[in-house]
C-alpha positions in Angstrom: -25.7 -59.6 4.4 -22.7 -61.4 6.1 -19.4 -60.4 6.2 -16.5 -62.3 5.1 -15.9 -65.3 7.8 -19.1 -64.9 9.1 -20.8 -67.7 7.0 -18.4 -70.2 9.0 -20.0 -69.1 12.4 -23.6 -68.2 10.8 -25.4 -71.1 12.3 -23.0 -71.4 15.3 -25.3 -70.5 18.6 -23.7 -67.6 19.6 -24.6 -67.8 23.3 -22.1 -70.9 23.5 -19.3 -68.3 22.5 -20.2 -66.2 25.5 -20.2 -69.2 27.7 -16.8 -70.2 26.2 -15.3 -66.7 26.8 -16.3 -66.7 30.5 -12.7 -68.4 31.0 -10.9 -65.0 30.4 -12.9 -63.0 32.4 -10.4 -63.0 35.2 -8.4 -59.8 35.0 -4.6 -59.9 36.9 -4.1 -56.9 39.0 -0.5 -56.3 39.0 -1.2 -56.4 34.9 -4.0 -53.9 35.4 -1.8 -51.6 37.6 1.0 -51.9 34.9 -1.3 -51.2 32.3 -2.5 -47.7 34.1 1.1 -46.7 34.9 2.4 -47.1 31.5 -1.0 -45.1 30.2 -1.1 -42.1 32.9 2.7 -41.6 33.4 3.3 -41.2 29.6 0.6 -38.8 29.1 1.5 -36.7 32.2 4.6 -36.4 30.4 3.5 -35.8 27.0 1.1 -32.9 28.8 4.5 -31.5 30.5 6.4 -31.9 27.4 3.6 -29.6 25.5 3.9 -27.0 27.9 7.8 -27.1 27.6 7.9 -26.9 24.0 5.3 -23.7 23.8 7.7 -22.2 26.2 10.7 -22.7 24.5 8.5 -21.9 21.0 9.2 -25.3 19.9 6.2 -25.1 18.0 6.9 -28.1 15.9 7.7 -30.1 18.7 4.3 -28.9 20.4 2.5 -29.7 17.5 4.2 -32.9 17.1 3.2 -34.3 20.6 -0.5 -33.6 20.1 -1.1 -36.5 18.5 0.4 -39.0 21.0 -1.0 -37.3 23.8 -4.6 -37.8 22.4 -4.0 -41.3 21.8 -3.3 -41.8 25.6 -5.9 -39.8 26.7 -8.2 -42.4 24.6 -6.5 -45.2 26.1 -7.2 -43.9 29.5 -10.5 -43.3 28.0 -10.6 -47.0 27.7 -9.4 -48.0 31.1 -12.3 -46.0 32.2 -14.4 -48.1 30.2 -13.2 -51.2 31.6 -13.7 -49.9 34.7 -17.5 -49.1 33.9 -17.6 -53.1 32.8 -15.9 -53.9 35.8 -13.5 -55.8 34.2 -10.1 -53.9 34.9 -9.9 -54.5 38.8 -11.6 -57.7 40.5 -13.2 -55.8 43.0 -16.0 -52.9 42.3 -14.4 -50.4 44.4 -10.9 -50.5 42.7 -12.8 -50.1 39.4 -15.2 -47.5 40.4 -12.9 -45.0 41.7 -10.0 -45.7 39.0 -12.7 -44.6 36.4 -13.8 -41.7 38.5 -10.9 -40.2 38.7 -9.9 -41.0 34.9 -13.5 -39.6 34.2 -11.8 -35.9 35.3 -9.3 -36.2 32.6 -11.7 -37.7 29.7 -14.2 -35.1 31.0 -16.7 -38.0 31.5 -19.0 -38.6 34.3 -18.1 -41.8 35.0 -21.1 -43.5 36.8 -23.4 -41.7 34.7 -21.2 -42.9 31.8 -21.4 -46.4 33.0 -25.3 -46.8 33.4 -25.6 -45.3 29.7 -23.2 -47.6 28.0 -24.9 -50.5 30.1 -27.9 -49.8 28.3 -26.1 -49.5 24.8 -24.7 -52.9 25.6 -27.9 -54.4 26.2 -29.5 -52.8 23.4 -26.7 -52.5 20.8 -28.5 -53.8 17.2 -32.1 -53.3 18.5 -34.0 -51.3 16.3 -36.9 -50.7 19.0 -34.5 -49.7 21.5 -32.4 -47.0 19.6 -31.7 -43.8 21.3 -29.0 -44.4 24.6 -25.4 -44.4 24.3 -25.5 -45.2 20.3 -25.2 -43.1 17.1 -28.6 -41.7 15.9 -29.8 -44.0 13.0 -32.6 -43.8 11.1 -34.5 -46.3 8.8 -35.0 -45.4 5.5 -38.7 -45.4 6.3 -38.0 -43.3 9.0 -36.1 -40.9 7.1 -38.7 -40.6 4.1 -41.3 -39.9 6.7 -39.7 -36.6 7.9 -40.5 -33.3 6.8 -37.8 -31.7 4.5 -36.2 -29.8 7.7 -36.4 -33.2 9.3 -34.7 -34.6 7.0 -32.0 -31.5 6.3 -31.2 -31.8 9.8 -30.5 -35.4 10.1 -28.1 -35.2 7.2 -26.5 -32.3 8.8 -26.2 -34.8 11.8 -24.7 -37.5 9.7 -22.3 -35.3 8.1 -18.6 -36.2 8.5 -17.6 -32.6 9.5 -20.4 -32.7 12.5 -20.4 -36.3 13.2 -16.4 -36.2 13.9 -16.1 -32.7 14.5 -18.7 -30.7 16.3 -20.2 -33.2 17.5 -17.4 -34.9 20.1 -17.0 -31.2 20.9 -20.4 -30.7 21.6 -20.6 -34.2 23.7 -17.6 -34.3 25.9 -17.5 -30.8 26.5 -20.7 -29.5 26.8 -23.5 -32.2 26.9 -21.3 -34.5 29.4 -21.6 -31.2 31.8 -25.5 -31.8 32.3 -27.2 -35.0 32.6 -30.5 -33.8 30.1 -32.5 -36.3 29.6 -32.1 -38.5 32.7 -34.3 -36.8 35.3 -36.2 -40.2 35.6 -32.9 -42.1 36.6 -32.4 -41.1 40.1 -29.6 -39.1 41.9 -27.1 -41.0 40.5 -26.6 -38.8 37.0 -26.5 -35.4 38.6 -24.1 -36.6 41.3 -22.0 -38.2 39.3 -22.2 -35.1 36.4 -21.4 -32.5 39.2 -18.7 -34.4 41.4 -17.1 -34.9 38.0 -17.4 -31.2 37.0 -16.3 -30.4 40.5 -12.9 -32.4 40.0 -12.8 -30.5 36.5 -12.8 -27.1 37.8 -10.4 -27.8 40.8 -8.0 -29.3 38.2 -8.2 -26.9 35.9 -8.0 -24.1 38.2 -4.8 -25.3 39.6 -3.2 -26.0 36.5 -4.4 -22.7 35.2 -2.8 -21.3 38.6 0.3 -23.0 38.0 0.9 -22.8 34.1 -1.4 -20.1 33.2 -4.8 -19.9 31.6 -3.3 -19.5 28.0 -0.8 -22.2 28.3 -3.2 -24.7 29.9 -5.7 -24.2 27.0 -3.5 -24.7 24.5 -1.9 -27.7 25.8 -5.2 -29.3 27.2 -8.0 -28.2 24.6 -6.0 -29.9 21.4 -5.6 -33.1 23.3 -9.5 -33.1 24.5 -10.9 -32.2 20.9 -8.7 -34.8 18.9 -9.1 -37.9 21.8 -13.1 -36.7 21.5 -12.7 -37.4 17.8 -10.8 -40.2 17.4 -13.1 -41.9 20.7 -16.4 -41.2 18.7 -14.8 -42.6 15.1 -14.0 -45.9 16.9 -17.3 -46.0 18.4 -18.9 -45.5 14.9 -16.9 -47.9 13.1 -17.9 -50.7 15.8 -21.5 -50.3 15.0 -21.9 -48.7 11.6 -20.3 -51.0 9.1 -21.6 -53.1 6.3 -22.8 -56.4 7.4 -23.8 -55.2 10.4 -26.5 -57.0 12.6 -29.9 -55.1 13.5 -33.2 -56.5 14.3 -36.7 -55.3 15.9 -37.1 -56.3 19.1 -39.1 -59.3 18.4 -36.4 -61.1 16.2 -33.6 -59.5 18.3 -31.1 -62.1 20.2 -28.3 -60.2 22.7 -25.3 -62.5 21.8 -26.2 -62.7 17.9 -26.3 -59.2 17.7 -22.9 -58.3 20.0 -21.5 -61.1 17.7 -22.7 -60.1 14.1 -23.4 -56.6 15.0 -20.1 -55.3 16.3 -17.2 -55.2 14.1 -13.5 -56.1 14.4 -11.8 -53.4 13.6 -8.7 -55.0 12.4 -6.1 -52.0 13.6 -2.5 -51.6 13.1 0.0 -52.8 16.3 0.1 -49.1 17.5 -3.3 -48.0 16.9 -4.7 -51.2 18.9 -2.2 -50.0 21.7 -3.1 -46.7 21.9 -7.1 -47.9 21.5 -6.8 -50.7 24.2 -7.9 -53.4 21.8 -11.5 -52.3 22.0 -11.4 -52.8 18.0 -12.1 -56.6 19.3 -15.5 -55.4 19.7 -17.1 -58.3 18.8 -15.3 -60.1 21.7 -16.0 -57.2 24.0 -20.0 -57.4 23.4 -20.1 -60.9 23.7 -18.4 -61.2 27.0 -17.7 -57.7 28.4 -15.9 -58.7 31.5 -12.8 -59.7 29.7 -10.3 -57.2 30.6 -8.9 -55.2 27.1 -5.4 -56.9 27.7 -6.6 -60.3 27.3 -8.8 -59.8 23.9 -5.6 -60.8 21.9 -5.7 -64.2 23.9 -9.4 -64.8 22.7 -8.5 -64.2 19.1 -5.1 -66.3 19.3 -7.1 -69.6 21.3 -10.3 -68.7 18.7 -9.0 -67.9 15.4 -12.4 -68.5 13.8 -13.3 -65.1 15.5 -10.9 -63.3 13.5 -12.9 -63.0 10.5 -16.2 -62.4 11.9 -17.3 -58.7 11.1 -13.5 -57.6 10.1 -12.5 -54.1 9.2 -9.1 -52.8 8.0 -8.3 -49.7 9.1 -8.5 -48.4 5.0 -12.2 -50.3 5.0 -13.4 -48.2 7.7 -13.3 -45.1 6.0 -15.9 -46.2 3.7 -18.3 -46.8 6.7 -18.8 -42.9 6.7 -21.1 -43.1 3.4 -23.4 -45.4 5.4 -26.2 -43.5 7.2 -29.6 -45.2 6.9 -30.6 -49.0 7.9 -32.8 -50.4 4.9 -35.2 -53.2 6.6 -35.5 -54.6 3.0 -32.4 -55.4 2.5 -31.4 -55.7 6.5 -28.2 -53.4 5.9 -27.0 -49.8 6.1 -26.9 -47.9 2.9 -26.1 -44.2 1.7 -28.2 -41.5 1.1 -27.3 -42.0 -2.8 -28.4 -45.7 -2.7 -31.4 -44.5 -0.8 -32.7 -42.3 -3.8 -31.8 -44.7 -5.9 -33.6 -47.6 -4.5 -36.5 -45.7 -3.1 -37.2 -42.1 -4.7 
């Protein structure tokens, strides 16, 4: 099923698009430093302002600042994300050390996450390679083959309160503290995770010593929780949308899956800034080495890509109901649609 705008490109060679996008891969070091500063400095100021608002009993100001502070944390994560792709700076050490430092703030072990995310990029849309770096999604047949308890567990997992509430808290605050399931991947996951945990402990300990445990938790926890929820939401709608493209391993092709299996989440300008253009996800998956601040150039120079997988903010809320992959219709469907069709 093709979304609006995809028909013109349906027969185009997605691989040729990837080659054409190579022209945008070169980062601008000064621009990268500026992007880092205009994100990290306002985040620190917002954090300090929230603390000051608490001390002055200005609860309304404290509450008002949570949203932009969380948005800036999301933007920092997107810079870390670009570092993981080697696209933020022109040299590996600059990318890696920037990513590792930001990882303490985002509570995400950089080197471990980078490897898991690389697997996601190498297998997105491949039905036979699900399970690492993606949202767990069952096919209709897999769901129907489960026991009643197995179906209930999956339905709970896909419930919005779990997916965008409990889930992000679990992933960022708990699961990221230990690389369970990666024992066969060598020492990198453990070293990355433990050094990040140490950095978090040192930074949190110093801040608690300076401002107090209660004020620290009241400022930082809401920012992290809201930022984590926003991050999971962004990741969700970038691949779980009507018209996405999935295939079994035999028929899966990387560039085709990148172009048609990733959405163009066309957000308002303010949200595009806070999310660092990650909504231009189809372009990002076609060429992950493009710095996020150059993604708008791609759509400006190649307007035919604007409507491929395009998803507006309002339309994206409808993606929550899409929970199962239907191999027969080759699209995501809801539990209700599954019952009407197959039960």
